[in-house]
Phi, psi and omega in degrees: 000137183295131181283130176274130181296134174277163176304327179293320177299316182296317181299317178299318179297321182292321178298317179294326177298315182298315180299319181296314183293328181286315186270329184071182178236101186247124176251128182247125176266109182267111179246078185303160181299132180261350178205156180302135177090356178262140178278155173293148177297143182296150177292140179248119183262120178284140178286123178299148174294146182292154173281122181272123182250128181267118182234120177246144177260178173257018188243146172299157183298336182274350185287143177300337179293339171293326176295321177296316179297323179296326177298322176295313180302314181300319182289319178297314182295319181293315182291334180278356179062031178091359181283337177244136174235117185261122176269099185273125186234144178278173177305136177089349181297321177240313181220169182289163183301322183271001184250011186294329177299315177298319181298319178290316180302319182277352180081012177289325170234157183273322184221146172237147174242110189205206173221144183302329183298340181288346172245025176305329180295338178277325179199122184299337180297342176306323184294339181290346180262046175148330184229034178268195179302144179256100183280358181130352180271148177277179176298324177295319177301315185282330173293325176294323175300321181300316186268333184240349184248011177101358184297322181297321178291323175297319178299315178299316180299316181296308186288318186270313185275311183285314186262347177067034184267152181262059186224159169234136183232144176228155177246148179203152181072096176287107187288142168304148181307140184282142176297155172296329168123203192250129182225149180286329176234180180281144177229113184239344181232165177297325178298330182293335185260000182300130175080358179296135171275112196231138177264126166205189181219162172067210180298338175300330177295314177298317183299306186285333174295322179291343178267006174105005178266155173258118194251136172241136179258114185227146170295160184304320184291347182259357190291305184296316175302322178294323178293319181294326180275353181083010177294325174229158177233008172198158183195163166228153170235287179198314192201162182301323184291310177300315182299317181293321183294325179266009168088029179303323183292347179276345184240354177203154184235001178246115187244116184255115176271156177083121179193155176260004185285328176211083189248005184212047185265154173223162173293152176246130175249112183253128180245137169298126189296317179298314179301312184295312185287344179277349180281159173297150184306323182290328177286324173301315181297321180296316179296320181289305186282346170297330176297316179294319180296316180293331179301319178292313182292325176298320181298316179296315180297320181295310182298323178294308186284317182300318182290317181290323180288330174298320178293322177297320178298317178298319179294336181271007176099005178282134177275118181267122180238162168251131182306138185294154178296330178297314180291320178298317179296323179293325176297317178297320177298323179292321175300319180302325179280329183280324185304312178301327177293319179295324185286354173293339174273125186300317181294315182296325178295320177301315182294314181296322176298318179296316181294318179300314181297320180295311182295320181302318182280309188287316183289332172303313177298313184300313183288320179293327185274334186285131172289168180280095182294328178296320178300316180294319180297314179298328180295316184268336180230065187299137174082356184281318179285137174230082184263000000 
């Protein structure tokens, strides 16, 4: 049976890594002068072998999100000039999709590519970093809150001070709002969704359960088999490309876009703190700012693929709908009831107060400044939108 590395094993490995990266592996060929007037042969420096970094995601190997993770890996390896080699692994290669936080904390893996909601079961505050109440800000608004509005420090406080974890976390790629999801028949009213066995994760489970649904929290790779077995009869995951790749269109034909249950999520990059802090400063910077670089490339890849795959789904007979205003309004009412319960926790109230203040100021600017893009779209592509 394969031996699982202990924290002591990992620490020893990290110390040797630091020593290796600091000193390098230099071989000098000394070719002393063989005759008067001849120069010694120049020193030849051997290139040190790269430091291999183990990075596991929470996604199946076939998911487009593995392509997003690969964009991060490619940028890190290129910027490090070959000093870092990232071993990118899919969910389950070392640990389960929902266990990557534990894997990073214990040093079994060095980095995880996931979403905070996947460890919501350890602390509900995880959901506030991507799948919490939507006060009106988009995923871009809330990713900006993480880096400029105090969110990163709240994340550090939660993971390190409150939970006592040995991790550092960053967020990247502001995801388009998640669809309400896949249904076998049409759902246009709150009454239509009563009693549905529905897959979602995090606080969205609390939210939709309060609206009359029965919720199961499952990793992406388990959704379609659960639908086929009747364990669930409706679900959401995230986006048209991921949904199409795991065969959502084979088990349901009504796809509802637009929802407030998870409208401001980003990817989470979790680093083992000892591993990260043991690196040379320039390699730390590469891992950190690689998240920002990948965020831009992920956005481009997402908009290209999500839009084209949505069209493929429509061509394959899937009915594309926009979630009704009645259901959207009911979701906001449900958030109104859930927020006071969350605020009974002192830490969560601090985070929610910070997010509200950020959205009130920033989104006021965003909405006042934004032209009516729908008006422009309708002008150039008349009759296409059916909102």
